[in-house]
Chimera marker file (.cmm) of the C-alpha trace (Angstrom):
<marker_set name="trace">
<marker id="1" x="113.597" y="-153.478" z="-4.358" r="1" g="1" b="0" radius="0.5"/>
<marker id="2" x="116.062" y="-152.122" z="-1.895" r="1" g="1" b="0" radius="0.5"/>
<marker id="3" x="115.095" y="-148.505" z="-1.922" r="1" g="1" b="0" radius="0.5"/>
<marker id="4" x="111.717" y="-146.550" z="-1.155" r="1" g="1" b="0" radius="0.5"/>
<marker id="5" x="109.724" y="-146.628" z="-4.334" r="1" g="1" b="0" radius="0.5"/>
<marker id="6" x="106.525" y="-145.614" z="-2.685" r="1" g="1" b="0" radius="0.5"/>
<marker id="7" x="104.438" y="-143.144" z="-4.504" r="1" g="1" b="0" radius="0.5"/>
<marker id="8" x="104.008" y="-139.758" z="-2.782" r="1" g="1" b="0" radius="0.5"/>
<marker id="9" x="100.605" y="-138.145" z="-3.819" r="1" g="1" b="0" radius="0.5"/>
<marker id="10" x="99.851" y="-134.650" z="-2.578" r="1" g="1" b="0" radius="0.5"/>
<marker id="11" x="96.609" y="-132.679" z="-3.410" r="1" g="1" b="0" radius="0.5"/>
<marker id="12" x="96.767" y="-128.967" z="-2.723" r="1" g="1" b="0" radius="0.5"/>
<marker id="13" x="93.333" y="-127.469" z="-3.154" r="1" g="1" b="0" radius="0.5"/>
<marker id="14" x="94.521" y="-123.882" z="-2.428" r="1" g="1" b="0" radius="0.5"/>
<marker id="15" x="96.806" y="-124.005" z="-5.481" r="1" g="1" b="0" radius="0.5"/>
<marker id="16" x="94.549" y="-126.682" z="-7.293" r="1" g="1" b="0" radius="0.5"/>
<marker id="17" x="97.722" y="-128.982" z="-7.785" r="1" g="1" b="0" radius="0.5"/>
<marker id="18" x="98.479" y="-132.686" z="-7.604" r="1" g="1" b="0" radius="0.5"/>
<marker id="19" x="102.272" y="-133.329" z="-6.893" r="1" g="1" b="0" radius="0.5"/>
<marker id="20" x="103.304" y="-136.994" z="-7.438" r="1" g="1" b="0" radius="0.5"/>
<marker id="21" x="106.661" y="-138.200" z="-6.562" r="1" g="1" b="0" radius="0.5"/>
<marker id="22" x="108.102" y="-141.691" z="-7.176" r="1" g="1" b="0" radius="0.5"/>
<marker id="23" x="111.559" y="-143.296" z="-7.375" r="1" g="1" b="0" radius="0.5"/>
<marker id="24" x="112.131" y="-145.827" z="-9.992" r="1" g="1" b="0" radius="0.5"/>
<marker id="25" x="114.954" y="-148.608" z="-10.096" r="1" g="1" b="0" radius="0.5"/>
<marker id="26" x="116.441" y="-147.544" z="-13.538" r="1" g="1" b="0" radius="0.5"/>
<marker id="27" x="118.577" y="-144.954" z="-15.036" r="1" g="1" b="0" radius="0.5"/>
<marker id="28" x="117.263" y="-141.613" z="-15.892" r="1" g="1" b="0" radius="0.5"/>
<marker id="29" x="117.518" y="-142.037" z="-19.744" r="1" g="1" b="0" radius="0.5"/>
<marker id="30" x="115.516" y="-145.180" z="-19.644" r="1" g="1" b="0" radius="0.5"/>
<marker id="31" x="112.819" y="-143.754" z="-17.445" r="1" g="1" b="0" radius="0.5"/>
<marker id="32" x="112.729" y="-140.688" z="-19.656" r="1" g="1" b="0" radius="0.5"/>
<marker id="33" x="112.429" y="-142.881" z="-22.723" r="1" g="1" b="0" radius="0.5"/>
<marker id="34" x="109.468" y="-144.653" z="-21.132" r="1" g="1" b="0" radius="0.5"/>
<marker id="35" x="107.769" y="-141.327" z="-20.615" r="1" g="1" b="0" radius="0.5"/>
<marker id="36" x="108.353" y="-140.008" z="-24.047" r="1" g="1" b="0" radius="0.5"/>
<marker id="37" x="108.329" y="-142.913" z="-26.609" r="1" g="1" b="0" radius="0.5"/>
<marker id="38" x="105.177" y="-144.366" z="-27.971" r="1" g="1" b="0" radius="0.5"/>
<marker id="39" x="106.463" y="-148.024" z="-27.835" r="1" g="1" b="0" radius="0.5"/>
<marker id="40" x="107.099" y="-147.778" z="-24.171" r="1" g="1" b="0" radius="0.5"/>
<marker id="41" x="103.978" y="-145.587" z="-23.221" r="1" g="1" b="0" radius="0.5"/>
<marker id="42" x="101.700" y="-148.090" z="-24.787" r="1" g="1" b="0" radius="0.5"/>
<marker id="43" x="103.057" y="-150.764" z="-22.535" r="1" g="1" b="0" radius="0.5"/>
<marker id="44" x="102.377" y="-148.940" z="-19.274" r="1" g="1" b="0" radius="0.5"/>
<marker id="45" x="100.374" y="-145.643" z="-19.295" r="1" g="1" b="0" radius="0.5"/>
<marker id="46" x="97.066" y="-146.861" z="-17.962" r="1" g="1" b="0" radius="0.5"/>
<marker id="47" x="95.819" y="-148.266" z="-14.580" r="1" g="1" b="0" radius="0.5"/>
<marker id="48" x="95.213" y="-152.087" z="-14.404" r="1" g="1" b="0" radius="0.5"/>
<marker id="49" x="93.290" y="-153.709" z="-16.116" r="1" g="1" b="0" radius="0.5"/>
<marker id="50" x="93.237" y="-150.919" z="-18.842" r="1" g="1" b="0" radius="0.5"/>
<marker id="51" x="95.500" y="-150.841" z="-21.846" r="1" g="1" b="0" radius="0.5"/>
<marker id="52" x="96.915" y="-147.827" z="-23.912" r="1" g="1" b="0" radius="0.5"/>
<marker id="53" x="96.632" y="-147.313" z="-27.616" r="1" g="1" b="0" radius="0.5"/>
<marker id="54" x="98.416" y="-144.351" z="-29.369" r="1" g="1" b="0" radius="0.5"/>
<marker id="55" x="96.691" y="-142.793" z="-32.453" r="1" g="1" b="0" radius="0.5"/>
<marker id="56" x="99.361" y="-139.950" z="-32.790" r="1" g="1" b="0" radius="0.5"/>
<marker id="57" x="102.749" y="-139.382" z="-31.128" r="1" g="1" b="0" radius="0.5"/>
<marker id="58" x="104.948" y="-136.354" z="-31.993" r="1" g="1" b="0" radius="0.5"/>
<marker id="59" x="107.276" y="-135.612" z="-28.968" r="1" g="1" b="0" radius="0.5"/>
<marker id="60" x="108.480" y="-132.113" z="-29.481" r="1" g="1" b="0" radius="0.5"/>
<marker id="61" x="107.552" y="-128.682" z="-28.412" r="1" g="1" b="0" radius="0.5"/>
<marker id="62" x="104.267" y="-128.036" z="-30.332" r="1" g="1" b="0" radius="0.5"/>
<marker id="63" x="103.638" y="-131.725" z="-30.898" r="1" g="1" b="0" radius="0.5"/>
<marker id="64" x="101.161" y="-134.007" z="-29.049" r="1" g="1" b="0" radius="0.5"/>
<marker id="65" x="100.393" y="-137.353" z="-27.959" r="1" g="1" b="0" radius="0.5"/>
<marker id="66" x="96.752" y="-138.658" z="-28.657" r="1" g="1" b="0" radius="0.5"/>
<marker id="67" x="95.941" y="-141.793" z="-26.870" r="1" g="1" b="0" radius="0.5"/>
<marker id="68" x="93.130" y="-143.989" z="-25.498" r="1" g="1" b="0" radius="0.5"/>
<marker id="69" x="92.998" y="-146.064" z="-22.266" r="1" g="1" b="0" radius="0.5"/>
<marker id="70" x="90.927" y="-148.977" z="-23.033" r="1" g="1" b="0" radius="0.5"/>
<marker id="71" x="88.755" y="-151.190" z="-20.623" r="1" g="1" b="0" radius="0.5"/>
<marker id="72" x="88.945" y="-154.974" z="-21.255" r="1" g="1" b="0" radius="0.5"/>
<marker id="73" x="85.214" y="-154.728" z="-22.588" r="1" g="1" b="0" radius="0.5"/>
<marker id="74" x="86.550" y="-152.167" z="-25.172" r="1" g="1" b="0" radius="0.5"/>
<marker id="75" x="85.301" y="-148.892" z="-23.732" r="1" g="1" b="0" radius="0.5"/>
<marker id="76" x="87.824" y="-146.059" z="-24.930" r="1" g="1" b="0" radius="0.5"/>
<marker id="77" x="88.713" y="-143.107" z="-22.948" r="1" g="1" b="0" radius="0.5"/>
<marker id="78" x="90.725" y="-140.539" z="-25.114" r="1" g="1" b="0" radius="0.5"/>
<marker id="79" x="93.168" y="-138.009" z="-23.995" r="1" g="1" b="0" radius="0.5"/>
<marker id="80" x="95.645" y="-135.635" z="-25.472" r="1" g="1" b="0" radius="0.5"/>
<marker id="81" x="98.980" y="-134.301" z="-24.086" r="1" g="1" b="0" radius="0.5"/>
<marker id="82" x="100.226" y="-131.202" z="-26.074" r="1" g="1" b="0" radius="0.5"/>
<marker id="83" x="104.034" y="-130.723" z="-25.321" r="1" g="1" b="0" radius="0.5"/>
<marker id="84" x="105.101" y="-127.006" z="-24.675" r="1" g="1" b="0" radius="0.5"/>
<marker id="85" x="108.644" y="-127.386" z="-23.303" r="1" g="1" b="0" radius="0.5"/>
<marker id="86" x="111.065" y="-130.268" z="-23.448" r="1" g="1" b="0" radius="0.5"/>
<marker id="87" x="114.508" y="-130.264" z="-21.728" r="1" g="1" b="0" radius="0.5"/>
<marker id="88" x="115.814" y="-133.662" z="-22.684" r="1" g="1" b="0" radius="0.5"/>
<marker id="89" x="116.092" y="-136.225" z="-19.679" r="1" g="1" b="0" radius="0.5"/>
<marker id="90" x="115.341" y="-133.327" z="-17.323" r="1" g="1" b="0" radius="0.5"/>
<marker id="91" x="111.876" y="-132.310" z="-17.802" r="1" g="1" b="0" radius="0.5"/>
<marker id="92" x="108.825" y="-131.685" z="-20.054" r="1" g="1" b="0" radius="0.5"/>
<marker id="93" x="105.730" y="-129.450" z="-19.569" r="1" g="1" b="0" radius="0.5"/>
<marker id="94" x="102.550" y="-130.344" z="-21.405" r="1" g="1" b="0" radius="0.5"/>
<marker id="95" x="98.842" y="-129.524" z="-21.432" r="1" g="1" b="0" radius="0.5"/>
<marker id="96" x="96.555" y="-132.444" z="-20.792" r="1" g="1" b="0" radius="0.5"/>
<marker id="97" x="92.900" y="-132.757" z="-21.666" r="1" g="1" b="0" radius="0.5"/>
<marker id="98" x="90.198" y="-135.362" z="-22.226" r="1" g="1" b="0" radius="0.5"/>
<marker id="99" x="89.276" y="-135.602" z="-25.803" r="1" g="1" b="0" radius="0.5"/>
<marker id="100" x="87.141" y="-137.605" z="-28.293" r="1" g="1" b="0" radius="0.5"/>
<marker id="101" x="88.724" y="-140.156" z="-30.815" r="1" g="1" b="0" radius="0.5"/>
<marker id="102" x="89.345" y="-137.164" z="-33.228" r="1" g="1" b="0" radius="0.5"/>
<marker id="103" x="91.443" y="-135.397" z="-30.549" r="1" g="1" b="0" radius="0.5"/>
<marker id="104" x="89.057" y="-132.448" z="-29.867" r="1" g="1" b="0" radius="0.5"/>
<marker id="105" x="89.447" y="-131.540" z="-26.185" r="1" g="1" b="0" radius="0.5"/>
<marker id="106" x="86.150" y="-131.765" z="-24.114" r="1" g="1" b="0" radius="0.5"/>
<marker id="107" x="85.776" y="-128.283" z="-22.524" r="1" g="1" b="0" radius="0.5"/>
<marker id="108" x="83.403" y="-129.851" z="-19.893" r="1" g="1" b="0" radius="0.5"/>
<marker id="109" x="86.180" y="-132.060" z="-18.444" r="1" g="1" b="0" radius="0.5"/>
<marker id="110" x="89.063" y="-130.860" z="-16.342" r="1" g="1" b="0" radius="0.5"/>
<marker id="111" x="92.283" y="-129.804" z="-18.322" r="1" g="1" b="0" radius="0.5"/>
<marker id="112" x="95.679" y="-129.533" z="-16.620" r="1" g="1" b="0" radius="0.5"/>
<marker id="113" x="99.321" y="-128.351" z="-16.994" r="1" g="1" b="0" radius="0.5"/>
<marker id="114" x="101.839" y="-131.188" z="-16.332" r="1" g="1" b="0" radius="0.5"/>
<marker id="115" x="105.361" y="-130.530" z="-15.398" r="1" g="1" b="0" radius="0.5"/>
<marker id="116" x="107.341" y="-133.702" z="-15.204" r="1" g="1" b="0" radius="0.5"/>
<marker id="117" x="110.971" y="-133.630" z="-13.949" r="1" g="1" b="0" radius="0.5"/>
<marker id="118" x="113.426" y="-136.360" z="-13.849" r="1" g="1" b="0" radius="0.5"/>
<marker id="119" x="116.522" y="-136.400" z="-11.462" r="1" g="1" b="0" radius="0.5"/>
<marker id="120" x="119.156" y="-138.833" z="-10.392" r="1" g="1" b="0" radius="0.5"/>
<marker id="121" x="118.590" y="-140.444" z="-7.001" r="1" g="1" b="0" radius="0.5"/>
<marker id="122" x="121.454" y="-142.675" z="-5.881" r="1" g="1" b="0" radius="0.5"/>
<marker id="123" x="121.463" y="-144.816" z="-9.015" r="1" g="1" b="0" radius="0.5"/>
<marker id="124" x="117.873" y="-144.535" z="-9.487" r="1" g="1" b="0" radius="0.5"/>
<marker id="125" x="115.540" y="-141.986" z="-10.981" r="1" g="1" b="0" radius="0.5"/>
<marker id="126" x="113.259" y="-139.720" z="-9.072" r="1" g="1" b="0" radius="0.5"/>
<marker id="127" x="110.156" y="-138.447" z="-11.218" r="1" g="1" b="0" radius="0.5"/>
<marker id="128" x="108.220" y="-135.626" z="-9.956" r="1" g="1" b="0" radius="0.5"/>
<marker id="129" x="104.976" y="-134.516" z="-11.716" r="1" g="1" b="0" radius="0.5"/>
<marker id="130" x="103.220" y="-131.327" z="-10.739" r="1" g="1" b="0" radius="0.5"/>
<marker id="131" x="99.693" y="-131.309" z="-12.344" r="1" g="1" b="0" radius="0.5"/>
<marker id="132" x="98.104" y="-127.889" z="-12.179" r="1" g="1" b="0" radius="0.5"/>
<marker id="133" x="94.177" y="-127.524" z="-12.724" r="1" g="1" b="0" radius="0.5"/>
<marker id="134" x="92.417" y="-124.376" z="-13.635" r="1" g="1" b="0" radius="0.5"/>
<marker id="135" x="90.324" y="-124.506" z="-10.426" r="1" g="1" b="0" radius="0.5"/>
<marker id="136" x="89.939" y="-126.243" z="-7.118" r="1" g="1" b="0" radius="0.5"/>
<marker id="137" x="86.576" y="-127.741" z="-8.722" r="1" g="1" b="0" radius="0.5"/>
<marker id="138" x="88.569" y="-129.220" z="-11.425" r="1" g="1" b="0" radius="0.5"/>
<marker id="139" x="90.984" y="-130.741" z="-9.030" r="1" g="1" b="0" radius="0.5"/>
<marker id="140" x="88.155" y="-132.091" z="-7.018" r="1" g="1" b="0" radius="0.5"/>
<marker id="141" x="86.640" y="-133.833" z="-10.030" r="1" g="1" b="0" radius="0.5"/>
<marker id="142" x="89.773" y="-135.767" z="-10.943" r="1" g="1" b="0" radius="0.5"/>
<marker id="143" x="90.203" y="-136.784" z="-7.475" r="1" g="1" b="0" radius="0.5"/>
<marker id="144" x="86.579" y="-137.985" z="-7.399" r="1" g="1" b="0" radius="0.5"/>
<marker id="145" x="87.221" y="-139.882" z="-10.679" r="1" g="1" b="0" radius="0.5"/>
<marker id="146" x="90.095" y="-141.798" z="-8.928" r="1" g="1" b="0" radius="0.5"/>
<marker id="147" x="93.178" y="-139.997" z="-9.984" r="1" g="1" b="0" radius="0.5"/>
<marker id="148" x="95.344" y="-141.200" z="-6.941" r="1" g="1" b="0" radius="0.5"/>
<marker id="149" x="94.418" y="-144.822" z="-7.403" r="1" g="1" b="0" radius="0.5"/>
<marker id="150" x="94.734" y="-144.654" z="-11.191" r="1" g="1" b="0" radius="0.5"/>
<marker id="151" x="98.230" y="-143.073" z="-10.956" r="1" g="1" b="0" radius="0.5"/>
<marker id="152" x="99.370" y="-145.423" z="-8.347" r="1" g="1" b="0" radius="0.5"/>
<marker id="153" x="98.360" y="-148.464" z="-10.421" r="1" g="1" b="0" radius="0.5"/>
<marker id="154" x="99.901" y="-146.778" z="-13.700" r="1" g="1" b="0" radius="0.5"/>
<marker id="155" x="103.110" y="-146.167" z="-12.072" r="1" g="1" b="0" radius="0.5"/>
<marker id="156" x="103.208" y="-149.651" z="-10.496" r="1" g="1" b="0" radius="0.5"/>
<marker id="157" x="103.097" y="-150.816" z="-14.144" r="1" g="1" b="0" radius="0.5"/>
<marker id="158" x="105.979" y="-148.551" z="-15.092" r="1" g="1" b="0" radius="0.5"/>
<marker id="159" x="107.900" y="-150.263" z="-12.161" r="1" g="1" b="0" radius="0.5"/>
<marker id="160" x="107.245" y="-153.803" z="-13.654" r="1" g="1" b="0" radius="0.5"/>
<marker id="161" x="108.154" y="-152.733" z="-17.199" r="1" g="1" b="0" radius="0.5"/>
<marker id="162" x="111.412" y="-151.146" z="-16.062" r="1" g="1" b="0" radius="0.5"/>
<marker id="163" x="112.447" y="-154.444" z="-14.338" r="1" g="1" b="0" radius="0.5"/>
<marker id="164" x="111.999" y="-156.197" z="-17.697" r="1" g="1" b="0" radius="0.5"/>
<marker id="165" x="113.905" y="-153.570" z="-19.682" r="1" g="1" b="0" radius="0.5"/>
<marker id="166" x="116.896" y="-153.335" z="-17.204" r="1" g="1" b="0" radius="0.5"/>
<marker id="167" x="117.946" y="-157.040" z="-17.755" r="1" g="1" b="0" radius="0.5"/>
<link id1="1" id2="2" r="1" g="1" b="0" radius="0.2"/>
<link id1="2" id2="3" r="1" g="1" b="0" radius="0.2"/>
<link id1="3" id2="4" r="1" g="1" b="0" radius="0.2"/>
<link id1="4" id2="5" r="1" g="1" b="0" radius="0.2"/>
<link id1="5" id2="6" r="1" g="1" b="0" radius="0.2"/>
<link id1="6" id2="7" r="1" g="1" b="0" radius="0.2"/>
<link id1="7" id2="8" r="1" g="1" b="0" radius="0.2"/>
<link id1="8" id2="9" r="1" g="1" b="0" radius="0.2"/>
<link id1="9" id2="10" r="1" g="1" b="0" radius="0.2"/>
<link id1="10" id2="11" r="1" g="1" b="0" radius="0.2"/>
<link id1="11" id2="12" r="1" g="1" b="0" radius="0.2"/>
<link id1="12" id2="13" r="1" g="1" b="0" radius="0.2"/>
<link id1="13" id2="14" r="1" g="1" b="0" radius="0.2"/>
<link id1="14" id2="15" r="1" g="1" b="0" radius="0.2"/>
<link id1="15" id2="16" r="1" g="1" b="0" radius="0.2"/>
<link id1="16" id2="17" r="1" g="1" b="0" radius="0.2"/>
<link id1="17" id2="18" r="1" g="1" b="0" radius="0.2"/>
<link id1="18" id2="19" r="1" g="1" b="0" radius="0.2"/>
<link id1="19" id2="20" r="1" g="1" b="0" radius="0.2"/>
<link id1="20" id2="21" r="1" g="1" b="0" radius="0.2"/>
<link id1="21" id2="22" r="1" g="1" b="0" radius="0.2"/>
<link id1="22" id2="23" r="1" g="1" b="0" radius="0.2"/>
<link id1="23" id2="24" r="1" g="1" b="0" radius="0.2"/>
<link id1="24" id2="25" r="1" g="1" b="0" radius="0.2"/>
<link id1="25" id2="26" r="1" g="1" b="0" radius="0.2"/>
<link id1="26" id2="27" r="1" g="1" b="0" radius="0.2"/>
<link id1="27" id2="28" r="1" g="1" b="0" radius="0.2"/>
<link id1="28" id2="29" r="1" g="1" b="0" radius="0.2"/>
<link id1="29" id2="30" r="1" g="1" b="0" radius="0.2"/>
<link id1="30" id2="31" r="1" g="1" b="0" radius="0.2"/>
<link id1="31" id2="32" r="1" g="1" b="0" radius="0.2"/>
<link id1="32" id2="33" r="1" g="1" b="0" radius="0.2"/>
<link id1="33" id2="34" r="1" g="1" b="0" radius="0.2"/>
<link id1="34" id2="35" r="1" g="1" b="0" radius="0.2"/>
<link id1="35" id2="36" r="1" g="1" b="0" radius="0.2"/>
<link id1="36" id2="37" r="1" g="1" b="0" radius="0.2"/>
<link id1="37" id2="38" r="1" g="1" b="0" radius="0.2"/>
<link id1="38" id2="39" r="1" g="1" b="0" radius="0.2"/>
<link id1="39" id2="40" r="1" g="1" b="0" radius="0.2"/>
<link id1="40" id2="41" r="1" g="1" b="0" radius="0.2"/>
<link id1="41" id2="42" r="1" g="1" b="0" radius="0.2"/>
<link id1="42" id2="43" r="1" g="1" b="0" radius="0.2"/>
<link id1="43" id2="44" r="1" g="1" b="0" radius="0.2"/>
<link id1="44" id2="45" r="1" g="1" b="0" radius="0.2"/>
<link id1="45" id2="46" r="1" g="1" b="0" radius="0.2"/>
<link id1="46" id2="47" r="1" g="1" b="0" radius="0.2"/>
<link id1="47" id2="48" r="1" g="1" b="0" radius="0.2"/>
<link id1="48" id2="49" r="1" g="1" b="0" radius="0.2"/>
<link id1="49" id2="50" r="1" g="1" b="0" radius="0.2"/>
<link id1="50" id2="51" r="1" g="1" b="0" radius="0.2"/>
<link id1="51" id2="52" r="1" g="1" b="0" radius="0.2"/>
<link id1="52" id2="53" r="1" g="1" b="0" radius="0.2"/>
<link id1="53" id2="54" r="1" g="1" b="0" radius="0.2"/>
<link id1="54" id2="55" r="1" g="1" b="0" radius="0.2"/>
<link id1="55" id2="56" r="1" g="1" b="0" radius="0.2"/>
<link id1="56" id2="57" r="1" g="1" b="0" radius="0.2"/>
<link id1="57" id2="58" r="1" g="1" b="0" radius="0.2"/>
<link id1="58" id2="59" r="1" g="1" b="0" radius="0.2"/>
<link id1="59" id2="60" r="1" g="1" b="0" radius="0.2"/>
<link id1="60" id2="61" r="1" g="1" b="0" radius="0.2"/>
<link id1="61" id2="62" r="1" g="1" b="0" radius="0.2"/>
<link id1="62" id2="63" r="1" g="1" b="0" radius="0.2"/>
<link id1="63" id2="64" r="1" g="1" b="0" radius="0.2"/>
<link id1="64" id2="65" r="1" g="1" b="0" radius="0.2"/>
<link id1="65" id2="66" r="1" g="1" b="0" radius="0.2"/>
<link id1="66" id2="67" r="1" g="1" b="0" radius="0.2"/>
<link id1="67" id2="68" r="1" g="1" b="0" radius="0.2"/>
<link id1="68" id2="69" r="1" g="1" b="0" radius="0.2"/>
<link id1="69" id2="70" r="1" g="1" b="0" radius="0.2"/>
<link id1="70" id2="71" r="1" g="1" b="0" radius="0.2"/>
<link id1="71" id2="72" r="1" g="1" b="0" radius="0.2"/>
<link id1="72" id2="73" r="1" g="1" b="0" radius="0.2"/>
<link id1="73" id2="74" r="1" g="1" b="0" radius="0.2"/>
<link id1="74" id2="75" r="1" g="1" b="0" radius="0.2"/>
<link id1="75" id2="76" r="1" g="1" b="0" radius="0.2"/>
<link id1="76" id2="77" r="1" g="1" b="0" radius="0.2"/>
<link id1="77" id2="78" r="1" g="1" b="0" radius="0.2"/>
<link id1="78" id2="79" r="1" g="1" b="0" radius="0.2"/>
<link id1="79" id2="80" r="1" g="1" b="0" radius="0.2"/>
<link id1="80" id2="81" r="1" g="1" b="0" radius="0.2"/>
<link id1="81" id2="82" r="1" g="1" b="0" radius="0.2"/>
<link id1="82" id2="83" r="1" g="1" b="0" radius="0.2"/>
<link id1="83" id2="84" r="1" g="1" b="0" radius="0.2"/>
<link id1="84" id2="85" r="1" g="1" b="0" radius="0.2"/>
<link id1="85" id2="86" r="1" g="1" b="0" radius="0.2"/>
<link id1="86" id2="87" r="1" g="1" b="0" radius="0.2"/>
<link id1="87" id2="88" r="1" g="1" b="0" radius="0.2"/>
<link id1="88" id2="89" r="1" g="1" b="0" radius="0.2"/>
<link id1="89" id2="90" r="1" g="1" b="0" radius="0.2"/>
<link id1="90" id2="91" r="1" g="1" b="0" radius="0.2"/>
<link id1="91" id2="92" r="1" g="1" b="0" radius="0.2"/>
<link id1="92" id2="93" r="1" g="1" b="0" radius="0.2"/>
<link id1="93" id2="94" r="1" g="1" b="0" radius="0.2"/>
<link id1="94" id2="95" r="1" g="1" b="0" radius="0.2"/>
<link id1="95" id2="96" r="1" g="1" b="0" radius="0.2"/>
<link id1="96" id2="97" r="1" g="1" b="0" radius="0.2"/>
<link id1="97" id2="98" r="1" g="1" b="0" radius="0.2"/>
<link id1="98" id2="99" r="1" g="1" b="0" radius="0.2"/>
<link id1="99" id2="100" r="1" g="1" b="0" radius="0.2"/>
<link id1="100" id2="101" r="1" g="1" b="0" radius="0.2"/>
<link id1="101" id2="102" r="1" g="1" b="0" radius="0.2"/>
<link id1="102" id2="103" r="1" g="1" b="0" radius="0.2"/>
<link id1="103" id2="104" r="1" g="1" b="0" radius="0.2"/>
<link id1="104" id2="105" r="1" g="1" b="0" radius="0.2"/>
<link id1="105" id2="106" r="1" g="1" b="0" radius="0.2"/>
<link id1="106" id2="107" r="1" g="1" b="0" radius="0.2"/>
<link id1="107" id2="108" r="1" g="1" b="0" radius="0.2"/>
<link id1="108" id2="109" r="1" g="1" b="0" radius="0.2"/>
<link id1="109" id2="110" r="1" g="1" b="0" radius="0.2"/>
<link id1="110" id2="111" r="1" g="1" b="0" radius="0.2"/>
<link id1="111" id2="112" r="1" g="1" b="0" radius="0.2"/>
<link id1="112" id2="113" r="1" g="1" b="0" radius="0.2"/>
<link id1="113" id2="114" r="1" g="1" b="0" radius="0.2"/>
<link id1="114" id2="115" r="1" g="1" b="0" radius="0.2"/>
<link id1="115" id2="116" r="1" g="1" b="0" radius="0.2"/>
<link id1="116" id2="117" r="1" g="1" b="0" radius="0.2"/>
<link id1="117" id2="118" r="1" g="1" b="0" radius="0.2"/>
<link id1="118" id2="119" r="1" g="1" b="0" radius="0.2"/>
<link id1="119" id2="120" r="1" g="1" b="0" radius="0.2"/>
<link id1="120" id2="121" r="1" g="1" b="0" radius="0.2"/>
<link id1="121" id2="122" r="1" g="1" b="0" radius="0.2"/>
<link id1="122" id2="123" r="1" g="1" b="0" radius="0.2"/>
<link id1="123" id2="124" r="1" g="1" b="0" radius="0.2"/>
<link id1="124" id2="125" r="1" g="1" b="0" radius="0.2"/>
<link id1="125" id2="126" r="1" g="1" b="0" radius="0.2"/>
<link id1="126" id2="127" r="1" g="1" b="0" radius="0.2"/>
<link id1="127" id2="128" r="1" g="1" b="0" radius="0.2"/>
<link id1="128" id2="129" r="1" g="1" b="0" radius="0.2"/>
<link id1="129" id2="130" r="1" g="1" b="0" radius="0.2"/>
<link id1="130" id2="131" r="1" g="1" b="0" radius="0.2"/>
<link id1="131" id2="132" r="1" g="1" b="0" radius="0.2"/>
<link id1="132" id2="133" r="1" g="1" b="0" radius="0.2"/>
<link id1="133" id2="134" r="1" g="1" b="0" radius="0.2"/>
<link id1="134" id2="135" r="1" g="1" b="0" radius="0.2"/>
<link id1="135" id2="136" r="1" g="1" b="0" radius="0.2"/>
<link id1="136" id2="137" r="1" g="1" b="0" radius="0.2"/>
<link id1="137" id2="138" r="1" g="1" b="0" radius="0.2"/>
<link id1="138" id2="139" r="1" g="1" b="0" radius="0.2"/>
<link id1="139" id2="140" r="1" g="1" b="0" radius="0.2"/>
<link id1="140" id2="141" r="1" g="1" b="0" radius="0.2"/>
<link id1="141" id2="142" r="1" g="1" b="0" radius="0.2"/>
<link id1="142" id2="143" r="1" g="1" b="0" radius="0.2"/>
<link id1="143" id2="144" r="1" g="1" b="0" radius="0.2"/>
<link id1="144" id2="145" r="1" g="1" b="0" radius="0.2"/>
<link id1="145" id2="146" r="1" g="1" b="0" radius="0.2"/>
<link id1="146" id2="147" r="1" g="1" b="0" radius="0.2"/>
<link id1="147" id2="148" r="1" g="1" b="0" radius="0.2"/>
<link id1="148" id2="149" r="1" g="1" b="0" radius="0.2"/>
<link id1="149" id2="150" r="1" g="1" b="0" radius="0.2"/>
<link id1="150" id2="151" r="1" g="1" b="0" radius="0.2"/>
<link id1="151" id2="152" r="1" g="1" b="0" radius="0.2"/>
<link id1="152" id2="153" r="1" g="1" b="0" radius="0.2"/>
<link id1="153" id2="154" r="1" g="1" b="0" radius="0.2"/>
<link id1="154" id2="155" r="1" g="1" b="0" radius="0.2"/>
<link id1="155" id2="156" r="1" g="1" b="0" radius="0.2"/>
<link id1="156" id2="157" r="1" g="1" b="0" radius="0.2"/>
<link id1="157" id2="158" r="1" g="1" b="0" radius="0.2"/>
<link id1="158" id2="159" r="1" g="1" b="0" radius="0.2"/>
<link id1="159" id2="160" r="1" g="1" b="0" radius="0.2"/>
<link id1="160" id2="161" r="1" g="1" b="0" radius="0.2"/>
<link id1="161" id2="162" r="1" g="1" b="0" radius="0.2"/>
<link id1="162" id2="163" r="1" g="1" b="0" radius="0.2"/>
<link id1="163" id2="164" r="1" g="1" b="0" radius="0.2"/>
<link id1="164" id2="165" r="1" g="1" b="0" radius="0.2"/>
<link id1="165" id2="166" r="1" g="1" b="0" radius="0.2"/>
<link id1="166" id2="167" r="1" g="1" b="0" radius="0.2"/>
</marker_set>
């Protein structure tokens, strides 16, 4: 790639946020679609070597995405993203939480608000995600769980997927 696609990961313990910025070698509509359509999400939204399986997807305000990240040995990690605000190809805001297979949020695990914005950047697309946790303790838990490495691997998978879709 002839541009800086390096991921920026900033943790702010004062405001208990993680800000992630990454530029992708694709147009905004395609990058948006990869973030909002089940067929694409199931192809990239998990760190290597995990895979993703969607149980329910309803991308609209008040809708949600319920999915599992699955280890090669079969262990499933369920999550749910409840969509609050959607401004097509510009941004969406959603509540994120760890769940069980039925979609019930686990109150003992960190929950967060995700604001994901998409903007044009010299023929590419810049995606910025601001993840806000309820407390510095929750932020610390997800960092200790490997959030930075997990997001880095996951977004590298999106890079690879976009290269196959842009042909």
